[in-house]
Structures are given as C-alpha cells and as structure tokens.
C-alpha positions as MATLAB code, in Angstrom:
seq = 'MYVEPIVILRELTLHDVEDRYQWCLDKEVTKHLNMPEKYPPFSREETKTWIEMCINRTNGYHQKAIQTIDGVHIGWIDLKNIDHLNKHAELGIAIGHKEYWGKGYGIAAMKEMLTYGFTDLQLNKIWLRVEVDNTRAISSYKRMGYVEEGILRQDRWREGEFVDRLRMSILKKEFLNIEVV';
ca = [
      36.964    8.441    5.248;
      36.190    5.077    4.374;
      39.082    2.589    3.797;
      38.209   -0.780    2.057;
      39.577   -3.750    3.748;
      42.104   -5.789    1.975;
      41.207   -9.635    1.675;
      43.041  -12.358    0.064;
      41.271  -15.120   -1.847;
      43.186  -18.361   -1.506;
      42.611  -21.776   -2.597;
      40.792  -23.895    0.091;
      42.684  -26.521    2.190;
      41.531  -29.096    4.593;
      42.369  -26.811    7.339;
      39.232  -24.868    6.286;
      36.937  -27.801    7.324;
      36.406  -26.949   10.888;
      35.749  -23.175   10.351;
      33.233  -24.213    7.674;
      31.578  -26.812    9.926;
      31.356  -24.467   12.658;
      29.777  -21.348   10.643;
      27.254  -23.943    9.448;
      26.134  -24.718   12.854;
      25.256  -20.857   13.264;
      21.815  -20.397   12.026;
      22.136  -16.703   11.573;
      25.119  -17.397    9.177;
      23.156  -19.929    7.187;
      19.665  -18.149    7.132;
      20.157  -17.026    3.677;
      22.177  -19.728    2.351;
      20.753  -22.681    0.261;
      21.330  -25.450    3.108;
      19.248  -28.757    3.909;
      16.687  -28.296    6.317;
      18.313  -30.328    9.049;
      20.328  -29.696   11.899;
      23.324  -29.499   11.585;
      22.993  -29.171    7.853;
      26.101  -30.939    7.285;
      28.378  -33.276    9.248;
      32.130  -32.786    9.655;
      32.737  -35.604    7.239;
      30.210  -34.047    4.577;
      31.897  -30.685    4.992;
      35.419  -32.337    4.344;
      34.115  -34.141    1.513;
      32.466  -30.857   -0.146;
      35.788  -28.963    0.512;
      37.794  -31.988   -1.267;
      35.468  -31.572   -4.196;
      36.091  -27.925   -4.297;
      39.901  -28.286   -4.098;
      39.716  -30.981   -6.907;
      37.279  -29.021   -8.855;
      34.925  -31.951   -9.324;
      31.791  -30.137   -8.351;
      31.649  -27.188  -10.838;
      32.451  -24.774   -8.189;
      35.503  -22.195   -8.468;
      35.583  -21.661   -4.589;
      37.976  -19.704   -2.590;
      38.615  -19.078    0.897;
      38.282  -15.311    2.092;
      41.070  -14.505    4.365;
      41.872  -11.090    5.943;
      45.413   -9.380    5.471;
      46.084  -10.601    9.063;
      45.595  -14.283    8.019;
      42.161  -14.883    9.599;
      39.822  -17.067    7.491;
      36.461  -15.330    7.532;
      34.380  -16.975    4.784;
      34.112  -18.269    1.244;
      33.193  -16.953   -2.144;
      32.659  -18.984   -5.449;
      31.644  -18.895   -9.163;
      29.357  -21.796  -10.059;
      26.803  -22.651  -13.071;
      29.536  -21.430  -15.246;
      28.472  -21.391  -18.880;
      31.254  -21.018  -21.009;
      29.495  -20.826  -24.262;
      27.310  -17.742  -23.108;
      30.301  -16.553  -20.712;
      28.491  -16.133  -17.640;
      28.435  -17.643  -14.055;
      26.600  -17.429  -10.707;
      28.295  -15.857   -7.636;
      27.871  -17.149   -4.168;
      29.485  -15.674   -1.036;
      29.163  -16.057    2.679;
      31.123  -14.240    5.507;
      30.918  -17.062    8.321;
      32.823  -15.127   10.679;
      30.241  -12.765   12.171;
      32.825  -10.317   13.724;
      33.611   -9.260   10.102;
      30.043   -8.450    9.001;
      29.082   -5.003    7.827;
      32.804   -3.870    7.552;
      33.227   -4.033    3.802;
      34.869   -7.563    3.664;
      32.177   -9.062    1.492;
      32.635   -6.133   -1.017;
      36.345   -6.536   -1.096;
      35.954  -10.274   -1.545;
      33.518   -9.509   -4.498;
      35.902   -7.297   -6.138;
      38.575   -9.982   -6.186;
      36.137  -12.728   -7.466;
      34.810  -10.494  -10.161;
      38.191   -9.523  -11.375;
      39.009  -13.317  -11.588;
      35.906  -14.195  -13.472;
      36.050  -11.427  -15.835;
      39.820  -11.560  -16.697;
      40.925  -15.328  -16.076;
      37.642  -17.040  -16.984;
      36.746  -14.538  -19.510;
      33.164  -14.054  -18.517;
      30.752  -11.183  -19.742;
      28.282  -11.292  -16.865;
      28.339  -12.630  -13.262;
      24.861  -12.995  -11.704;
      23.373  -14.016   -8.540;
      20.209  -14.953   -6.428;
      19.358  -13.279   -3.179;
      16.426  -13.626   -0.973;
      14.281  -10.338   -1.221;
      14.322  -10.105    2.631;
      17.955   -9.966    2.685;
      18.348   -6.158    2.593;
      21.877   -5.931    3.827;
      23.221   -8.218    0.939;
      21.013   -6.414   -1.775;
      22.607   -3.278   -0.523;
      26.161   -4.478   -0.676;
      25.549   -5.995   -4.246;
      24.110   -2.518   -5.383;
      27.098   -0.831   -4.065;
      29.218   -3.204   -6.149;
      27.276   -2.308   -9.170;
      24.953   -5.271   -9.560;
      21.580   -4.214  -11.055;
      18.268   -6.079  -10.686;
      17.166   -8.318  -13.287;
      13.835   -9.639  -11.829;
      12.199  -11.492   -9.157;
      12.404  -15.371   -8.932;
       9.056  -16.068   -7.477;
       8.918  -18.617   -4.723;
      12.269  -19.692   -5.544;
      13.541  -21.125   -2.328;
      12.097  -23.496    0.255;
      13.180  -21.756    3.681;
      11.800  -22.694    7.052;
       8.649  -24.301    5.745;
       7.701  -21.613    3.153;
       8.782  -20.561   -0.396;
      10.515  -17.313   -0.432;
      11.180  -14.996   -3.442;
      14.646  -14.230   -4.637;
      16.074  -11.413   -6.639;
      18.285  -11.999   -9.555;
      21.061   -9.475   -9.973;
      23.848   -9.193  -12.350;
      26.931   -7.231  -13.417;
      28.520   -7.072  -16.779;
      32.154   -6.927  -17.424;
      32.007   -3.478  -18.906;
      29.869   -2.255  -16.053;
      32.534   -3.793  -13.577;
      35.648   -2.213  -15.244;
      33.870    1.189  -14.919;
      32.471    1.212  -11.377;
      33.567    2.992   -8.222;
      32.245    1.482   -5.354;
      30.573    4.089   -3.120;
];
C-alpha cells in the first residue's frame, strides 16, 4: 500500500543558501529549470540575494522550502506570476535532494502549496509550464489532477535549442475534489 510522505513547507532562511547553491551545481537537478546558460548558473552570493528577496517578498514569489518530517531540506516550491484580479498563479517546484526523487515528496509538497494558494491566496487556478520531455514531472502533475491546456511552442532555450513546454493547470473546484492515485 502506498503511503504518501509528509512534508512541511516552511519559510526560507539564510541557512538554505548552501543547499540551494549545491543543488544548482548539479546539471541533472537543473536540466528542466529555467536557469542561465552558464556554469555555475548562480554564485553563492547571487543565491543568497535571491533567497533574501524571497524572504522579503520583493520578487513576487511566494517561495517555501520543502522539508521532510525528519527535518531534511529537500527542495523548494513557489507561486509566482500571481494575478490577483483574475485569481491565478504559476507554480514552480524543484526537489533538489535527488535521494528523494520518485518517492512522492513532490506530490505531497504540491498538495500543501495548492491548499495555500486556493485557501490563503483565494486563487481559482494554479498553472505551470513543463518541458514536454520531462515525462516524470508530467506524470506527477497528472496524478495531482492537473490537466493539459496546450503546447507552448519553442518556449524555452535549453542547451542551444528551443524546446516546447506544456501548459497545465488545476482549478480550485478540481483540487477540492481530487484523490491522488
């Protein structure tokens, strides 16, 4: 029987800088993330500045650290491009700690963030963009209840070429009625 892991979404702290910096050095972790095409994509100082902006909410991101019930920091999740008038936002997620890939932690974190978005922020729709070759992520999003809205053609420049991204979304009424399979 599948037992979904428990995660805690907590506010970012400056203690998260080193984890984030190390994850961004791993090309397997960053392959599907929108990162600058340089190595490393960010310096420690740039990483610290970004986390400070998230903490102070000066960059438009509602970003949280994903932590296991045992206190292990494994990634981050955020809502961005928040449109308060039309009540929607874009979700972004990364499990940086690869030992936790494929074990349900992303789904558990999405459930928590969707609950926050639909209840605290009073959103009606939460959407995302995912590269069409990121089949593991697409499968997770579908399990979560996301539906495909369409293809964003040549939407991301990655490793010297444009790649298509899929736009997916979930509505508040759909989320409130889902059972993750």
